[in-house]
N, C-alpha and C positions, 0 to 999 in steps of 0.2 A: 450757296446756290445762286446762279445768276438771275437777275431780275430784268432780263432783256425784254420781258413782256411790256415793261414801261415804255420801251422805245416804240411800241406800236402806236402810241398816241402823241409822241413828240411832234409828229407832223402837224398837230394842231397849234403848236407854239410857232406862230408865223415868223417870229424874229430869228429862229434857227435857219429857216429857209432863206430869209433875206440876207442874213450874215454870210451864209454859204455862197450865195450868188455874188455878193460883193467881193468876197475873198477870192473867188474864182476869177474875178475881173482884176485882181491884183491891187485892190484898194486897202486903205487903212480905215478900219471900222471901229467906232466907239459905241458900246452897248451900255446904256445907263439904266440903273435900277435893279439889276439882277442880284438877289440875295445870295450869300455865300453858299448856303446849303443846296441851291438849285444849279450851281455851276457844273457839278458832275453830270447831271442829266443833259444840260445844254451842250457841253463838250462832247458827250457820247453821241448826241444827235448830229452834231457838226461833223464828227469823225466818220460817222457812217455815210455821210454825203460826200466827203472829200477824199480824193485819191492822193493824199499827201501826208507827210509826217507833221506833227504839231509839237512845238516847244512852248510850254506854259511856264511863265515866270511869276512867282508869288513873292510876297514880302517876307514870309517866314517859312521855316522847315515844316512846321505843323500844317501850314496851309497847303504846301506841296504834297505832303503825305495824305492829307484829307481828300484832296482832289483825286490822287492816284487810287486811294482806297475805294472811293465812290465809283470811279471809272471801272475798276476791276470787277464790280458787281454787275456790270452790264453785259457780261458774256464775252468780253475781249480776252484773248489768251494772255498768259503771263509774258509771252515774248512780244506783246504789243504795248504794255504799260511799264514805264521805267521812272524811277526817281533819281535825280542827280543831287546827292547830298553835298553840303559844304565840307571842305577839309581845312578849315581855318585853325584847327587845334594846333597845327604846327607852330603857330606864332606864340602860343601860350605855354607849350610844354616840350620836354625832351622825351626820348625813348622811342620805342618802335612805333611805326604808324599803324593805324587801323586798316589792315589789308582789305577788310570787307567794304569799308568806305571807298577805298581806291577801286576795288572791283566793281562796286555799284556805279561809280563815276565813269569808269572805262566802258562798262556795259552800256550805259546810257548814251555816251557820245558815239560809241561804235554802232549802236542801233541807228542813230541819225546818219552817220557816215555811210552806212550800207544802203541808204535810200529806201529802206522798206517802210511800209505804213506803220507808224508807231506814235505814241504820245509820251513825251518826256516832260515831267514836272520838275521844276527846280526853284529853290528859294533864290533870292537875288544874290546873296553872297556865294552860293554854289555856282550860279551861272557866270558870275564875273571872275571867278577864280581862273587863273591862267592854266592852259593845258598844252600838251605836246602837239605838234602839227598833225593834221589828219593823215598825211602820207606816212609819217613816222609810225603812227598807230597801226595803219594798214599793213605796213611792212614788218611789224613786230608781233603779229599774231601767228600762233602755231596751230595749224590744222592737222588733225590726226583722224584717219579713217580706217575702218576694218578692211583688210584685204590689200591695203596699200603698203608700199615699202617704207621703212623708217630706219635711218642710220642712227643707232642708239647713241653713239658718241657725239654726233652732230646735234641730235635733239637735246641732249643734256647741256652741251655747250650753248645752245640757243636759249635754253631755260635760264641759264646763268646770265646771259646777255640781257634778258628782259626782266631781271631783278629777282628771280627765284633763288632760294637758299637751300642747300643740301642739308638734310636732317637724317637722323637715324630712323625715326618713325615719322611719317608724314601725317600730322594731325592738325596743322593750322594753315590758314590761308597763306600763300606765298612760299610754301615749302615743297620740296620733292625728295624722294629717296629712290635708290636703285638696288635691286637684288637680282643679280644675273640678268635674265631677259625680261624682268618685270620693273616697270617704272611707275611709282605713285606720284601724282601731282595734285596739289590743292589749288586749282585755279582761283585767281582773285574774283572771277566773275561767276563762280558756281557755289551752290549751297553745300554740295558734298564733294570730297576729293574723288579723283578718278584713278583707276589702275589700268595701265596699258601693258598687255602681255604680248610678247613677240615670239614668233616661231622663225628662227633665223633672223632675216631682216624684214619679215612680213608681220604686220599687226594682226595677231590672231584674235584678240578680243579687247574691248574697252568696257570697263565696269565701273560703276560708281560704288563707293564703299563708305561704311560708317566710321568716322575718325576715332570713335571711342573703342569699339570692339575690333576695328580693322577688317571686318568681314564685308564681302561684297553685298550690295543691296539691289543692283539692277544692271542691265546691259544696255550699251549705247552703240549705234552704228558709226557715229563720228562725234568729234568734240572740237571746240576752238578754245585754245588757252590764250587769254589776253595777258598783257604784262602785269607784273606784280607791283610795279611802281608807276608813278605819274611822270617819271622822266626816263628817257632811254639814253644810255651813254654810248658814245662812239669816240674813237681816238681824236677826231677833229673837234667835236663840241666840248669834250672834256678838257683838251689843251687850251682852247679859247676861253672857256669858263674859268679855268685855273688862273690864267694870266690876269683877267679882270678882277677876280676875287682877291688875288694877292696884292694888286695895286690898291684896292679899296681897303684891305686890311692894314697896309702900311700907313695909309692916311689916317685911319681910325686910331691906330696905336699912337701916332704922333699927337693926336688930339687928347687922348687919355693921359699920356705922359705929361703934356703941357698943363693938364688940370690936376697933376699930382696923383693920378690914379695908377700907380705903378703895378699893384697887384692885379688890377682889372686888365691892364695892358698885357701883362704876362699870360693871364688866363685866356685872353682872346687869341694871342699868338699861338699858344699851345693847341687850342681847339681848332682854329682855322688851319694850322699847319697839318694837324692830323687829318682833317677833311681833305686837304689838297693832296696829301700822299695817297689817300684812297682814290680820289678822283683820277690822279695820274696813272693808277693801276687799274682803272676802269672797274673799281669795286663800289658796290652800293653800300650805303650805311644809313643808320637811323638819323633822320633829319635831312637827308639829301634833297627832299622836296623843297626845302627852303631855298635851294639854289636853282630851282626851275627857271627863274627869269634869266639866269646866266647860261644854263645848258640849252634852253630853247628860247632865245632872246626875242623872237617875234611875238607881237601882242595877239596871241591865239587864245580863244576861249570856246565854250560850247557853241556860241553863235556861228563860229567858222565851220562847224560840222553840219549846220543846217543846210540841206540840199537846196538847189535853186527853186524847186517847187515847194519847199518847206514853208510852213505858216507859223508866225510868231503870235503867241497870246500873252498879254500882260495883264495880270490880275491886280487891280487897285494900284496903278503906277505911283500915285502920290505917297501911299503908304510904303511902297517898296523903296522909293527914293529917300524917305525919312529914315527908314530902317537902315538903309545902306550908309547914310551919313553918320548915324550913331555908331554903327559897327566899325566904320572906317576910323572914326576918331579914337575909339577904344583900342583898336589894333595898333594905331600909330603910337598911342601912349605906352602901350605894353612893349612894343618893339624898341622905342627910345629908351625905356627903363632897362630893358634887358641888354641893350647895346652899351649903355653906360656902366653896366656891371660886368662887361666883358664876356657876356654869354653868347652873343651872336653878332654878326656883321651888321653895321648900320647901313643897310643896303640903300643904294640910290634907285634901285629897281623895285617896283611894286609887285606884290604877289597877285594882284588883280588888274584887270583891264579897266580903263576909266568908264564909268557908267554912262554919262551923258553922250559922249562921242560914239561909244559902242552901240547903244540903243538907237541913236539917230541914224547911224549907218545901216543897221539891220532893218529898221523900219523903211528905209529908202529902197532896199533891195528885195524885201519880202512882204507879201500880204500880211497885215497885222490886225489882230482883234484885241480891243482894249475893254476890260470889264471895269466899270466904276459904278458904285452905288449912287454917288452924288454926281451931278453934271459938272465935273471939273477935269482939267487936263494939265499935262506937264508942258512947260514952255517950249521944250525941244521936240515934242511929238504932236503933230497936227493931224487929227483925223479928217478923212475926206468924206466920210459918210457916218451919220449918227442915227442910232436907233434907241427907242425907249421900251422898257418892259416893266410891267407892274407886277412886283413880287415882294413877298414878306415872309419872315420866319413864322413857324406855327407855335402857339402858346403851349406850355407844358401842362399835362394833366396829372402827372406824378401819382399814377395808380388810382385816381378817382374815376372809376369806370362809368358810374352813372352820369357824371359831368361830361365825359367823353361821348356817351351815347346821345345825350341831349344835344350837344354841339353838332354831332354828325347829322342828326335829324334836321337841325336848322340849316346846315350847309346843303344837304340834299334838297331840302325845300326851296333853297335859293338856286337850284339848277346845277350844283357842283357834282363832279365825280371825285369822291373821297377814296384815295388809294392808300391802304395800310401795308407797308412793307415790314415784315416781322420774321424773327427766327422761330416764332411759336404760332405758326399759321393755324393749325388745327384747334389749339386752345383759344386762339383769338376768335375763330369762328364760333366756338361754344360761348365765349363771353358775350359776344355781340347778340347771339341768339337769345341768351338769358335776358338781355336788356331790350328784347323785341326790336332789334335793329339787324335784320338779316343782311348778310354780306354775300355778294356774288363771287364766284371763283375767278381766278386770274384769266382763265381761258376765254371769258366773255368780254375781257378788256380789249376793245377795238376802237379804231378811229370813229368819231361821231357817236360813240356809245352813250346811252341815256344816263341821266343823273342817278347816282346810287353809290353804294359802298362796295369796294373791291378789296379782297385780301390777296397779297402777293408774298410768296416766300422769298426772303432776302434781308439784307441788312445795310441800309444806307446810314451815314453818320447822323443825319438829322433831317427833319421835314421842311416843307415850304408850301406857300400858296402862290398860284398863278391864276388870279381871278379872270383875266381876259380869255384864257384857254379853258376856263371852268375846271381847273385841276387843283386838288389839294393832296399833298403827299404827307402821310404820318409815319413815324418810325417808332421803334421800341423806346427811343430816347424820350420822346414827348409823352408816350403813353405810360411807361413804367419807370422812367428815370434811369434806364440802363445806359451806361456810358462806355462799356467795353465792346470793341468791335473786331479787332484784328485777330482772326483765327490763325494761330501759328500752324505752319506745315507740320505734318506728322513725320517723325524721324524713325526709320526702321532700325531696330536694334536686335542683333543676334549675338549670342555669346556674352562674355563679360567685359567690362571696360578694361583695356590693357593697363591703364594707369594704376589700377588697384593691385596689380601683381608685379609691376616693374620696380617696386620699391625695395627689393632685396639687392643690396650692392656690397661689394667687398668692404670689409671693416665693420659691417653691421653686427649687432648682437643677435644671436639666434638661440632657440631652445631646442635641444634634442630630447624627445620625451624620455629616453632611457638614460642619457648621460648628462643632462643639465645644460646650463647656459654657457655658450662659447662664442667665439668670433668667427664670422664667415670670411674665408680667405679666397673665395672664388672657386671656379670649376677647374679641376685638373684632370688630365688624361693619362692613364697608365696602361701599359701593355704588359700583360701577364700571359706567359706561354704563347706568345705571338698573337694574342687577341686584345684589341684596343677597346677600352670602355672609359666613360666619364665618371668622375666622383666629385662630391662636394667636400672641400677641405675645411674642417673646423679646427680652431686652435683653442686650447684650454690653458689653465695656469701651468707654470713650470715647463713651458714649451711642449706640452702634450699635444698630440695631433690625432684627429679622427678623420678617416676617409669614409664618407657615406656613399654607397652606390646610388646612382640616380633612380633606381627603381624603389629605393627606400626614402626618397626625398620627402614623402608625406609625413615622415617622423620629425622633420625639421620645420620649425616655424620662426618667423621673425619675432624677436623679443619686443614687447610693448609693455612698459610699466609706468607711463606717465612722463610728462615733461620734466627734464632735469634730474631724473633718478637713474643713476648708473648702477647696473646690476653687479652682484658679486660673482666672480668667475672662480671656480674650483678646479682642482686637478681631476683627471679621469680616475675612476675607481674608488674615490673617497665616499664617505657616508653622508656628507652634507646635503647632497641633492635628494637622497631618499628621505632625510628628515624634513626638508622643505616641502616636498610633495605630501608627506604624511600630515603635516600641520594644515596644509591647504585642504586636504580631504576632510579633516575633522571640522574645519570652519564651514566647508560646503555642506556637510551633513546637518549642521545646526540650522543654517539658513533654509535648507531644503525642508526640514521639519516644519518650520514656521509657514512656508509657502503651501505645503501639503494641507496643513490644518485649515488655512484660509480657503483653499480650493474645495475641500470637502464640505465646509460650512456653507459656501455659496451654492454648491450642487444640491444640498438638502432643501434649500428654500425654493418655493415655486415662484414663477413669474408669468407675465402675460406674453402669449405667443402672437406676434403680429402676422397678418396674412401676406401673400405674395404681392409684388408690385402691381399697382393699378395703371390704367392708361394715362392718368394724370401724372403719375410718377415718371413714366417713360417720356412724356412730353416735356416736363420740367427739366429732366436730365438732358434731353436732346437740345435744349436751348442754351446749354453751357457754352460760352463763346470761345472756349479753348479746347485743344485736344488733350484728353486726359493722359497722364503718364502711366506706364505699366504698373508702377507701385501704387499709384492713386486708385486705379481700377481694382487692384487686389484689395486695398483697404476698404473700398466701398462694398465689395462682395463680402468681406469678412464681417463688416458691421451689419449688413442686411441679414446674413445667415444667423448672427447672434440674436437679432431682434425677432426672428421667426421661430426661435427655440423657446420652450416653456421654462426658462430659468433666467434670472436677472443677468443682463449683460454687464460686464465690467471690462471694457477694452480700452487700451492705451494706444493712441496714434502718435507716432514720433516722426517729426520732419521739420526741416529748417523753415524759417519764416518765408512765406510766399511760395511754398512747395505744394499748396493745395489741400491743407488739412481742413480749412473752413468749408470747402466744397463738400467734403465727406460729411461734415456735421450738418450742412444744409440739407443734404439728401436724406440723412437719417431723421432729421427733424420733420421733414415733409412727410416721410413715410408714417411717422407716429401721429402727426396731426390729421392725416388722411383717415385715421381710424377713430377720430374724435377725442384723442388724448392731448394733454398739454406738454409743452417742452420748456424747460428752464435752462438757460445757458449762463454759466458763472465765469466772470473774467476777473483777474486780480486788480485791474485798474479801470478807471472810468474811460480812459482813452481807448483801451482795447475793447471795452464794451461798446463804445460809440462806433468803433470801426466794424465790429461784428454786426451791429444794428444796420449800418449802411449796407453791408454785403447781403444780409438776409432780406432786407426790403427790396434791394435791387433784383435778387434772384427770384423772389417769390411774389413780386408785385403783380403778376398776371393771375394770381389765384386769390380766392376769398379767405385770406388768412390775416388775422390781426396780430401784428408784431409790435411789442412795446419794450421800453427800456426802464429799468428801475435803478437809480443811483442817487447819490447825495446831491448831484447837480440838478436834479429835477425838483420843481417846487413842491411844497407840501401837498397842494391841491392835486397836482399831476400824479404824485406818488399814491395818494388816496384812491384816485380813479383806477390806476393800474392794479392796486391791491384788491379793490372791489371786483375788477374784471377777472382776476385770477380765481377768486372765490366763486364767482358766478359761472366761470367758464367762457366768458366773452373774449378773454385774451388767450390766444392760442400759443404764442411763443413769447416768453419774456427773457430779455437779456439784461444782466446786471452785475454789480459787484457783490461783495459779501453782504450788502443790504438784503439780498435775497434770502439770506440765512437767518434773518431776524425772526423773532417768535410771532410777529403779527402777520406773517405771510402764510396763507393757506391756499392750496390748490384744489380745484374741483376734482380733477383726475390727472395727476402728473404721470406721464408715461415715459419721459426721457429726461435725464439730467446730463448736460454737457459741461465739462469743467476744463477751462483753459489754464494751463500752467499751474496744476494743483500744488506743486512743491512750493509755490510762492505764497500760499495761504498760511495763516498762523495755526498753532496747535488746537485752539478752541474750534476754529472753523473746520479744520480737518476732521475733528471728532464728530461734528454735526454732519459732515458729508458722509462719514462712515455709517452713521445711523440711516441716512437717506438711501445709501447704496444697497441696503439689505433687501429692499423690495422693488426699487426702481431701476430700470435699465440705465446704465451709466457709461458715458463715452468721455474719456479724458484725452487731452491733447497736450503735447509738449514740444518745444523747439530745441530742447537739449538732445543732441544726437544719442541714440542708443544703438550699439553695434549689432549687426546681424548675428554674430556668433553667440552673443548673450541671448538674443531673441530665440535662437534655435534651442539653447539650453533650457529656456523657460517655457518652451511650447507645451501647451496642455496644462500649465499652472497659471501663468500670467498671460492673458490674451493681449497680444501686441501686434500692431501693424506698423511697418516702417516705410516711410516715403522718402527714399533717397535720391530719386531721379530729379535733377533740376528741371524747372520748366523750360520748354523749348523757346528760343528767342532771347534768352538772357545773354547779355554781352559780358565778357570778362572785365573785371575792375582794373583800370590802369592805376598802378601803384608806384608812387615816387618816394624814395627814401632820401632825405636831404637835410642840410643844416637849416635852422629856422631863418627865414628872411621875410621882412615885411612885404617886399614886392611879390614874393611867391604867394603869400597869404592873400594879398589884395587881388592879384590876377586870378587866383582860383575862385574867390568869392564873386568877383565881377563876371567871370565867364558863366558861372552857374546861375547867377541872377539874370543875366542877359537872356538865357534860354527859358526863363520862367521857373527855375528850380529853387531849391532851398539847400541850406548847408548846416552840417554839424561841425562845431569847433570844440574838440575835446581837450580840456585842461583839468588834470586830476587833483588839483589842490583847491579846497574850498576857500582858504584864507585870502587868496589874492585873485579869485575868479572874477570879481567885480572890476578889478583893475584891468584884467585881460579883456573883458567885454568892452570896457571904455576904449582900450587901445584899438580893438577891432573896429569899433565905431568910427574912430578917427581915420583909419585906413580906408573904410568904405562908408562915407558919411550918409549916403542915401539908403543904406541897408537898415532894415528894422531888426533889432537885436534884443533877445531875451536871455535870461540866465536860468539854468536848472541844475540842482544838486541835491544830494540825499539828506542834507541837514535842513532843508526847507520844510515848512509845514506841509503835511501830506496833501491837503486840499489845494494849497498854492501850487505845489509841483504838478499835480494832476491838471490844474487849470492851464498852466504853462504848456504842458504836453498836448492838451486838447487844442489849445490855440495854434500850436505849431502844426498839428495834424490838419486843422481847418485853414491853414495858410494865412493866419493872421499876422505872422512875421516871417522874416527871411532866414535869420541865422540864430541857431540855438547854441549858446556857449554853455557847455555842461561838463560834468565829471563823467566817469565811465558808467554812470547810472542810465545812460542812453537805453531806452526800453529794449530788453532782449527779445520781446515778442512783438514789438510794434512794426508794422509794415507800412512805411510811408513812401510810396513809389516816387513822389516828387522830390525827395531828398537824394541827390546823386553826387554830392561832394562831401567828403569828410576830411577834416584836418586834425591831426593828433600831435600835440606838442609833448616833448619829453617822452617820445615813443620808446626810447632805449630803456626806460625804467619798467616797461610792461612785459608780461610773459607772451610767448608766441600764441598761445590759445586765446588770450585776452585780445591781442592785436587782430587775430583772425575774426573774432566775434565782432569787434568794433568795425572792422572793414566791411563786414557782412551787413552792416546797417544800411549801406547804399547798394546800388545795382539791383534794385527791386523792380525795374521796368525794362523796356527795350532801349532806353537811353544809355549812352556811354557814361559810366560812373568813374569817379576819380577818388583816390585815397592818397593823402600826403602824410607820411610818417616823418616827423621832424625831431631833430635833437639840437641842443644848444650849440651856437657857433664855437668853433675851435675846441669843442669838448673832446677829450680823449675817451673813446668808447671802450668798454671792457670787451674782451674777446667773445664772451657769451652774447652780449648785447649786439655786437656787430654781426655775429652769425645769425642771430634771431632776425634782425632787420633784413639781412641778405636773403634769408630763407623766404620771408614773406614777399620780398620784391620779385624773387625768381618765380614764385608760383602764383601768377596772376590768372591763369586759365581756370575756368569753372571746373571744380572737382579734380583738377590735375595735380594739386599739390597740397602742401601743408598737411600731409598725412599724419605727421607727428602731432601737430596741433589738434587735428580732428580726432585722433585717437585719444589725446589727453582729454578732450571734451567728452568723448564717449565714455572714458573711464569715470569722469565726473557723473555722467548719466547713469553709469552702473552703480555709482555710490548712491545716487538718489533712489535707485530701484532696490538695491541690496543692503544699503546701510554703509556708512563711511568706514566702519571697522574692517570691512573686507579689503580695503585698499592695500593694506600691508601684505595680505596673501597674494593679491594680484601681482604686486611688485616682486615677490619672492619667486614665483614660478612663471611669470609672463601671462598676459591676458588670455591668449587663445587656449593655453593648456588649462588655465583656471576654469574657463567655460566648459571644457570637456569634463573636468573633474566634477563640476556642479551638475552637469547633465547626468553623469553616472550616479551621483548621490540621490538625485530626484527619482531616477528610475528604480534604484534600490528601495527607497522608502515607499514608493508606490507599489512595490512588489512586482514590478514589470521585469521581464528578462532583459538583461543588458545585451543588446545586439552589437557585438564587436564587428567592425568592418572585416568581412572575410578576406583573409590573406590569399593571394594567388599563389599557386605552386611555383617554385623556382625553376627556371630553365637556364642551364648554363651550357651553351654550345660554342664551338670554336669559330665564331663569326664576329667581325667588327660590327658593333651596334652602338652608335652614338650620333649626336647632331654635330656635324662639322662646322667650324667657324666660317668656312667658305659658303655654307648654305644659310646659316643665321649668324651674323657677325656680332650681334649684341648679346653679351653674356646674360643679362637680365631676361631677355626673351628666351634664351635657351633654358634658363631655370623655369620660366613660365611653362614651356612645353614639357619639360621633364615632370613638373608638378601635375600637369594634365594627364600625362601618360601613367604616372604612378597612381592616380586616382581612378583611372578607367576600370570598370568592372563588367563591361558588356561589349560585344562585337560592334554594336551600334555606336557606342561611345568612341571606339577606336576609329570607326569610319568617319565620325565627325572631326576627330583630331586630324586624320589624313586629309579630309576636305579643307580644313582650315589651313593646314600647311601648304596644300596645293594652291589654294586661293591666294594666300599672302606671299608665298616664296617660290611658287612654281613647282615643277616636278621634283620630288625628293631624290637625293642621291642614294646609292645602294646601302650606305650605313644606316640611313633613316628608315629605308624599307626593311632592313633587318630588325631594327628596333621595334617597328610596328608589327612585323611578322612574329617576333618573339612574344610580344604582348598578346597577340591573337592566340598564339599557341598556349600561353599560360592560362588564358580564359577558357580555352577549349579543354585543357587538362583538368581544370577544376570541374567542368561539366561532366567529363567522362570518368572521373574517379582516379586520376593520376596525381600522385603526391609531389614528385619532382623529377626533373630530367638533368643528368649531369654527364660529364665526360670523365671516364675512369680508364686509364691504361689504353688509350686509343679506341675505347668502345663507348657507345652511347648507352647509358643505363637509365631505364625508365622504371621508377618505383611507384607502386600502387598505393593509394590512400588506405587507411585502416578501414576494414569492412569490405574491401574490394580484392578479389583474387581470381586467378584463372583456374578452372577445373582441369583435371588430367585430360579429359576428352578434348577440351579446347586447346590445351597446350600441345597435345599430340597433333592436332589438325594444323596448328600454326607452324610447328616444327617441320611438318611434312612439306608445307607450302614454302616456307622461308628457311631453307636449310642452312643459310649462312648465320643465322641468329639463334640465341638461346632464350627459352621461355620457362620461367619457374612460376610457382604459385603467386609470389608477391612482387616479382620484378621481371623485366626483360632486358637482355644484353644484345645490342645491335652492333654488328661490325659495319663500319662505314664503307659502303661500296658505291658511293655516288659523289661527284664533286659538288653537287648542289645539296649541301647538308640540310639546309632548312626544309627544302621541298621533301627530301627523303624522310626526315623526322616527322613532318606534318602528315605524310601519307601513312607512316607506321603507327602514329598515335591514333589515327582514325581506325586503322585495322585492329589495334589492340583494344580500342574503345568498344568496338563491336564484340570482340572476344570477351571483354569484361561483362558486357550486357548479356551475352549468351550464357556465360557462366552463372550470372545472377539468376537467370531464369531456371537453369538446370538445378541449382542449389535450392531454389524455391520449390521445384517439383519434388526433389528428394525429401525435403522436410515434410511435404504433404503425404 
């Protein structure tokens, strides 16, 4: 919510008015004393007074984002605030660029070039990075508008020219795809891809769409596609660049050879020659941005995009200069090291423009505002006008509301206006009223308003004091200690993610429910009696082949049996498959019996029924600083429903680390505490307990709830106080390790037990938990993935909620697979430490882990390093992990013991040595320890130099490198993890049965066994009547050219059981691929006909001796009277009691049959009524 009401009183900050006047006069102004947290308000006031764009330079990326975040709160639209991020990663790493960073940079400079009023914030390294000339950017934009003409081939040619890559499915920035008259593009400058649909040469519609489901999410009138790269190639600049690069390459090769570095010289020659070949062909390639100084040789940066009336703002120039000097030194060191290893050109041209000369020039030509807390200045920037302002940060109250109330009274007594900006406005008003400090509403906040307390809905990063203006601003940060601010945008999702169904490809093992495990050999088209249809071709042992009609595709599933397990393939018609399914059914019946017994026992016990949500509950939930994912919302609803029922809850929440399980627990705990009961949360380690304590206190700080922790790391006295508080009821929520299960712990009224990672507790502790679960509502959480198919099988027996949606805003982890190299390790650690982050270094041998840690310490002497492994004393290991969580050191050298449940957002680089010795699922889990925030994360999977990798190890490493996108890949690894999750839930002995019949079929068998033992009718999916008509009905390759997508739509068609579902399929086809051809219309028409036949009582329709035969389902027949009436009206056709024979007398066979089916359906209905009357 915008807090633009604050702008009403900025007029009382006289320095804003004076700065604006001086800047209008073209002066250089230095403002001294402005605290960091007040800069957003100051710039917002300045921006509202000046009719000019502002370029704000900060020392760090965090500083630029902080100012942009605060500015966005003042009601300026998203097209007015831009961040220009740095793109220095290219000097550290190889691989594809981050197109989103390129898009952000281009969007920011384009906003300035357009001359519109905007504010661009940029860290110093982002601002000094070289850029293409403004004219080049202006001429490389593609504008598309509804109703305008667009030549499709020219448009695609232009997309390629500005760096876009053609893809089968457009799902990443910098990609485009074409299907007939539909073009999908994912512009570098947009949050969502766009779909352009043409009618002839005219743009009929422009729609944004969800890259996961590929479904449209909104309509646009026009769009601008900015380049996908920071360089634009032309025949002239490519030729000129190639000539200079080749000359410098030859020079560098000579130097390497003279130093005896023959291998390095050859490596350099090969790399640069490859790049030069692509340059000469005007092809873009990964790493082309490194050649920007050759392709665009002029010293151009963002400063050259600032219009004549643009204003420069430099935040703390001394800090920015010091930061730039350090970054420049590090970059030069890395570049020299890489050049000496033959990895890149030892360029004579810098990637950045010189800082001093550039800033000096810009300040000469543009009005400039300098923020500096202390009265100091750079030697090369001389202010012409100086202003001072008295401002300070606000002290933290950390949830101590009575202290806050006292301090507010003091401030008001001293004539101050205290303004609280909060995401919990209504609750804040209540809290203040309880403390006898009434707050006025924001509507009364006006210039010259009287001293008092004002509550404003909104969220600035932190507060500040401006004593001369009599203004004090407080935020949730100071009041409650809340530190999360950025509310991610909501992403619309319709349908299912395409990636989940595009994993069936030729050569995969599949399971046919009737014929067993075979190999999928693709879709084949066969023409029988002049009618073309598609079939799935499956191959079995002995060259046996099975052709499966696409309307029976639901009987075929992809085989999943765990990593490394190859299934046995038999011949068709043998008895082995029936024996395997029989054994699986027997095993499923046994486990179903155990589950039924547990379910019945729980149902018999009574429990406490909690009431519906209170106003406080709604307010606490509305203060959640992120957008809930659909799965998270469902899990919250499930838990609340369980709590409100009069039986003990026993629900399991499954979801990866950071997917929002803890928020579900927080809301459940709050609901329970609201009714006067206590909550105990159990975590397997002290580190996890500490993390949960921090989250709970942050989320519930605004409410009178006492939250404590109980673990071995608390002193005896602290433990005693907590235990006493639990007995007396003064402690509402306790979070702890298995210390909570000790015999001396007694609760006054325990209402909810939350267990994190229950499978990690020992046998004795699990037994104690089982006893507690009998009468107390229990919520368990696990990060081990549990598949949805198993979830469905167990519904009604084991209450489970699955959170599979990744949080919005996560960036894919950049993954590098490479030989071990000291320089790579050093560069990766240096880069992470430079941005204030931490690093995991995984070495899986305890015997020499100390030696590895010492070696890492030599590579990066200033890094603080600790060791963690499973053979350490438990207390020592927990202390190390807790210190790492608290940022007490920088690099954790550890075995694969890296906490599977620990969420440390500050760790965003992981290095794994001897990665070739690890399984795919293990690598996937290790890599998942990073990338927990909105920062770019890096994973380095390394193997020994010159080591000959086995074929399996090579495939494994290649697979994990390929699938860097969130949720897009590693389906094999993920399924392997899911099967482990199934083992946790069902028992390890079930693994053999899963491998024998495939995971999905096993889940179906288990669901049937449970239904049988509960005495419930087994509802088989109703088969649709077969309709065999002489019309071509299939999906042509010219309409959908990717086989996996055709399989996806055949699956959807086979699963449809209602006319509404058919319409949704048609809408999706139309949305994604345009108007379907006649073969697809026939396919959908036959599906509609089959659904209608089932509704009317028709069993099947077939072609026999050039006649259409319509046979009626059992129990349906035509009476003599109806037959006589039909024969009289339709003399060409025959009607008997159980079927009708139609002579084809229309070229439009489908329309003709549809009409006759409706007529016969009416006849069957009339007959049924006549028979009913006759019986009466």
